[in-house]
N, C-alpha and C positions, 0 to 999 in steps of 0.2 A: 327652596327652588334651586339653589346652587348644588345641593346634593343630588337632585333629580337630573340636573344637567350633566354632572359628573358621571352618574350612573348610566345615562343614555350614551355619553361619549365612550365610556368603558365598554358598554355592550356592543357598540358599533365597531370599536377597535378589536374586541375579541371575535366578533363575527367575521370581520375582514380577515383576521389572522387565520381563523379556522377555514374560511372559504378559500383563502389563498393557498393554504396547505393542501386542501382538497383538490384544487385546480392543479397544483404542482404534482400531486400524486397521480392524478388522472393523466396529465401530460407525460409523466414518466412511463406509465403503463402503455399509453398510446404510442409513445416513441419506441418502446421495446417491441411492441407488436408490429410497428411499421418497419423496423429494421429487419425483423424475421421475414416479413412479407416481401420486402424489396430483395432480400437475399434469395428467396425462393423464385421470384420472378427473374432475377439475373441468372440463376442456375438453369431455369427452363429455357431462357433465351440462348444460353451457351449450348444447351443440348440440341436445340433447333439448329444452331450453327454446326454442331457435330453431324447432324443428319445431312445438312447441305454439303459439308466437306466429304462425307461418305460418298454421296452421289457424284460430286465434282471430281474426286480422285479416281473413282471407277470409270467415269466417262472419259477421263483423260488417260486412262490406263497407267496412272502414276501409283504403282503398288507400294513404292517406298513411302510416299506421303500417306497413302492409305493405311499403312501399318502403324503410323504415329497416332492414329485415332483410337488405338486400343491400349488398355492398361497392361501393366507388366504381367498380371495374372489372368489376362483375358482368355476367353474361350469362344470360338465360333465353329460350329460343327465339330469335326475331329481335331481341328487345329488349336493349339494352345500357345499363347504368347504372341506379341505383335509381329515378329518376323515370320513365324509359321503361318499366321493368319494372312499376311500379305502374300506369301508364296502360294497358299491354298487358293486365294482368289485369282491370282495371276494364272495359275494352272487351269482353274475353272473357266475363266473368261478369255484368257489368251489375248490376242491382239484385237479380235472382234469375231463375231460369228461369221463363218465363211461366206454366207450368201448376202452379207450386208455390205453395201458400198456407201451407204449414207451414214449420217451421224446417229448416235443413240443417246438416250437420256434416262437417268434414274431419277424418279420423282418420289417425294415423301409428303404425306398429308395425313389429316385426321389423327394427329398425335394427342395422346393423353399421358402427361408426365407427372409423376409424384416424387417429391423431394423430401428426404429425411436426413438432414445434416449433409454429410459428404457422400451419401448414397442416394440412388434414385432408381425408379422402375418406370417403364413406359410401354405403351402399346401404340403402334402406328401402322399405317398402310403404306405400301410402296408399289410403284409401278415401273415398268420398263418399256420405254417407247423407242422404236427404231424407225428411221426413215426408210421408205421403200427404195429398191435399187435405183429407180430413176429420180429419187430425191424430190418427188412431187407431193408426197403426203406421209404422214406418220402412222405407223401401226402400233397399237397398244398391245404388246405381246404377253406381258405377265402382270399379275396382281398378287401381292403377298401381304400377309400380316407379319409384323415384327414384334416380338416380345423381348424387351431389352432390360438389362441391368446396367447402371452407370455408376461410376465412382469418380470423385474428385481426387486426382493424383497430381502431386506437385503443382497444385493451384489450377489445374485444367480438368474439365470434364471429359471422360473417356468412356468408351464401351468396355464393360466388364464381361458381359455375356450378351449374345444376340441369337435368338431363335427365329428362323424364317419358316413360315407356314404358307405354302403355296395355295392360292385360292382359284386363280385363273391362269393357265388352264386347270381345270379341276383335276386334282391328283387321282391316279387310278386307285380303285378299290382293291385292297389285297384280299385274296381268298386263300383259305388254308388248304 
């Protein structure tokens, strides 16, 4: 009887040790996956903040701050590098459209962001809303699709490339 008891205790101890090792291995795997998922979520949230800063700096006509949203090797249209991109938008937007006396807003929505380490890609929609001259309502003037590449540079997410595809007003059809 004593040998049966010893065998039963030994089986329980071995089972507990195996199960404990299994649980520890599962926790380690789950923790590794959790860390990666949290990092991807943090990156996507930082990129959403990048979108918000893009709109905020353009609305404020703060082209110096706008230029800091771009990576050292960034390209937007024909402009390359943060300073050139800031100057490009300053020239394109100026102080405001001449017929606007009200405020204007850049809006971003429907984003899809994919993160792969320190790089990412995304597609989003953007709209440009301007108050009417009497400041009583807002006109939705433009709608665009943005195709972006991002990079984490010096610990911050920045635009590496940005392509703007106009949707409203509908771009004119080119004929040959």
